[in-house]
N, C-alpha and C positions, 0 to 999 in steps of 0.2 A: 241132610235131615232136620226138622225144628221140629222140637218135643215140647208138647202140651202136658203139663200137669196137674193133679188136682190133689190138694193137701185137707183129708178130709180127718175124721175121728168113728164116732159110734154109727153115723149115717150109711146107708147102704142105696139105697132106690137110687137117688140123683147123681151121685158119684159113679155107680155101674152106668146108669143109661147117659151121662156126660160123655163118658170116655168111647162107648159104643158108637154114640151118635156121629162123636168125630171121625172114630175110624173108619163109617159105613161111607163116610162120603170121599172118599178116598181122593181127596187134594193131595196133588204133586208135593213131596216134601214136605209133608205133616203127618205126624203120628203123636198119639194122644194114649196116657197111661196115669195108673196111680202113683205120685211123687212116690220113691224109693231116694230112703237116707241111710247111707251106712257111715259117713266121716262128714264132717262140719271143719275145714280149715279156712281159716282168716283169708280173703281177698281170692279164692276159690273159686270158681263159675258154678253153679249147680248144674247146669248140663240142660237147663229146662230153658225154652224161649218164651214160656208164659206158665204161669202159674196159677190158679185159681183156689183161693184160700178157705176153708171152710171151719179150721179148728182152730188156727193161735189166739184168740182171744184166750183161750184156757190152757195153751199151752205155751209158756212160754220161750222154750226151747226154740219151738217154732219159730215162733216170731223173730225171733235172736237171726235163724236159719234163712227166715225171706228176707230180711234187710240186709244179710250178704249177699242171695242173690240177685235182687233189686242195684248192688251197688257194681254187681258184674255183668249185668246186662237185660236182668230177667223180666219181663212186664210182668209185675204181680198184683192180681185182682182179688181184693182192693190192696192200693198204696198202702206196705205197713207203716212205715212212718205218719200218716196223714192218720189213720186207723189207733197209733198207739196216743196219739195226744187227742182224739176228738173225743168226747162224751155228752151226752143230752144235753145238759145246761148249755152248753156251747151252742148245740144246735136251736135251742129255742133263743140265746141271744142273739145271734147270723140273724134267724126267722124275723125277728122285730127290727131290724135293718133293711131286710131285702123286701120287706110290704108282703109276708106272707101272714095270714092270722095262727095265731097261736093260743092256747089257753094261758090265763096267767100265772106265773110260777115263780116260785124261790127257789135258794137253794140252804139247806140247813147244816152247819156242822154237827158232824155225829154227835150222837149222846155219852158214846165212851169214849177217854181219850183212844188214842191212835198208839200203838203200842211202841216204845222209845218215847215216848213224849209225855211231859207233866203237865200241871195247870198254868207254871210258870211259861211253858210254850205258847201259848195262847194270849199272852198280854194284849195283844190289840184288840180281841175280841170283846166286845162289851158284855155283860151279866149282871142282868138277864139282857137276852135279845130283847127288840122290841116287837115282844109277841102281839100286843096291839094291833100294833100296824100291819105284822105280817097277816094274822087273820081278814085284818077287814079289807088289804087289797084282795087278798084270792078268795075267801067268804069260802063256807060249807053249804051242801057236800061240798068235800073235797079229796084226791086223789094223792097217796104220798108211795113213793117208789122209787129205789135206788138212782142215783144221776148217772150211773154205768152200767153196764149189762143189760140183760133181756131175761126172754123167757117167762113173763110173768112170774116172776122171785121176786117174793119181798114187795108185795104190791097192797094197801091197803086202801079200802075207803073208808072215809072217816066222816062221822056227822055232825060233829061239834068242837068246843077247843078241848075239854075233860077225856072224848074219846083219841084226838090228837098226843095228849100230855101219855096216855094209857097206852097205845103202839108205839109210838117212840121210843118209850123206853124199851123195848122189845129191838128195838133196830142196831142195838152192840154199834161197832165200828163204823157201819155202814154211813157213808155220806149220803142224805135224802134228798129230793125233790117235794117240795108242796106243792099241787097241782089244782089251778079251778077246774070243778066237773064242768063237762060241756053236756047238755044233757041235747043228746042226737037225735034227729028224726032217720038218718039214714049213715053207714061206716063203712068205708072201702079200705082195703088194703090193694096197695098199688106195687107192682115190681119194676125197678126200674135197669135196665141192665145195657153198660156202653156209652152212659148217660144222653141215651135218645130211642130208646124203645122200651115203652111203659105197656103195663097192660095192669088196668082196674077191676079187682075181683072184687063184689060183692061180699061183705064182710061182718057177720053178729056175733061183737067178742064176747055179749052173754050167754050165748051156746056153750055149750059143753066143747070140749076142744076138738075132737074128731068131726063137729057140726058145724063148725065158725063159717064155713065157706059155703053151708048150704041157707042162706039168705032169701029170703022172700021180695028182692027189690033189684032195681038194676036202674043205673043211671040215662036222664036223659041226654041227647047227644050236646046241648050246650052244658050239661053238667060235665061229660065226659069231657069236653074239651078245656074245661076251665080245672077240672083238677090234672090231666095231661101237663097243661103248661106249669101249675104250680109244682107236681113232681120232678117235671124236666128243672124248672131252677132251681130245690131244692140241694139236687144231687149233681147240677153241674158247682153250685160255689162251694159244696162238700167236696167234691172231686171224687165219687163214689162209682165205680165202674159198677158195682153189685149192691142193690140195696134194697128194700122196701120202705115204705110210706103211707101209715096210718091216717085216714082223714075221716074225719066227723064232722058231719053238716049239719049246720044249727042254723035255723032261718034261711037256709040255701047258702049259707057261707061256708065252704071246706076250714077246717081248723085243722091244722099237723099236728095228730098226738102225739106217734113214737113215732121218729124218720132217722135212728141212729142204727141200722139192721144190717150190719154189712157181712152177715151171715146168716139169712135168713130162712126161716124153714122153707122147705122143695120137698119133702118127703110126698111121696103120690098117695101118701093116706088119709095126709091133711088138708093139700092143697086139692087134690082130685085129679082125676086123667087128664083132664083137659087143660087146665093151670099147669100141669104137671109138664105136657107134652111142650108148652108155648115156652116153658122156662128152661129145661132139656135142648129145644132147638134154637133157640134165641141166643143162650150163653154157648152153645157151641162156634155157631155163627160167628160170635163176636171173639172168642177164642181163637178162634182159627185167622180172623182180621188183624188182629193185635201180633200175632204169631208174622204171618206175612210182612208187617210193618217192622218188627222188632231188628233192632240192630246191636249187637254185640260191642261191649264197650260204650254205650249211651244210656240214659235217662230213658228207660222206657215205660216210666211209670207215668200214673194219671195226677196230673194237682187242679188241685180246684179253684175256682176264681176266688176266692178267698184269697188265699196263699199268692196266687198269681198276682192279681191286683193291689196286696198289701207290698210284697216285695217290689213293685216297679210304681209303687207311689200314685198308683191312681184311684179313686173314689171307690169305694165300697159297690155303692150302686148308684 
């Protein structure tokens, strides 16, 4: 019997529905359950063929557990080694090389010194930074947000240089991105599961959280095809099995705004019944597919084109 587990935190609707959907399919040799951990011993199997990870970004103990599980042959969704290494600024940098439009973006050192460092730790950093060059490149209005993490935490809209310095002073040890504002006509949040299944959802980020999927626009067939190709390319290069990509359309061009969401919101109250049903069904089918293909003692993780091409000395694009 191959077990599929889901590792989660406070959320309930998606994990419960995911487990129930897999078990309702009654696939021979496959069962699903919430992950159970009573001890973690180095080099010992987790007992799961597949684990869907929804919480390790917030719990370092879980991240270590998943890496050990992967080493022993578990297909972890998403790859915990890549997830540990990835962040939003790298995503933007990669996009500039694979011909995906992104807002003009720079990364900034934290306002406060990181713990256990001193001014001498930053001997290679110019002081002051080339603020004139940075502001000229990005322009105003602009957005500032952490280079890693999500949930719309610590996100600022900035009107000018003075506003920037005032808000940046509040960010403490956070490393921030400063990003061009994309004034969009339409905005979409796009699920991608298994690097091949895409659901494009109309989305209005300016609405209250519970109404963001209640947008009054839908993509044309041409836009749907164009956005699907972009979403697939991004996820195949990054190597995410489970991710969302946010696309803002300006003058008909989709700009990838936020596409490092390896534990994206899947709660029925926010995404709505129709989207929720798609996510549950697609994730369940993909997890079963991975479980059937999983082999003990082998690497069953997904590695993106960036890693594979770099390791084999091939051109990036």
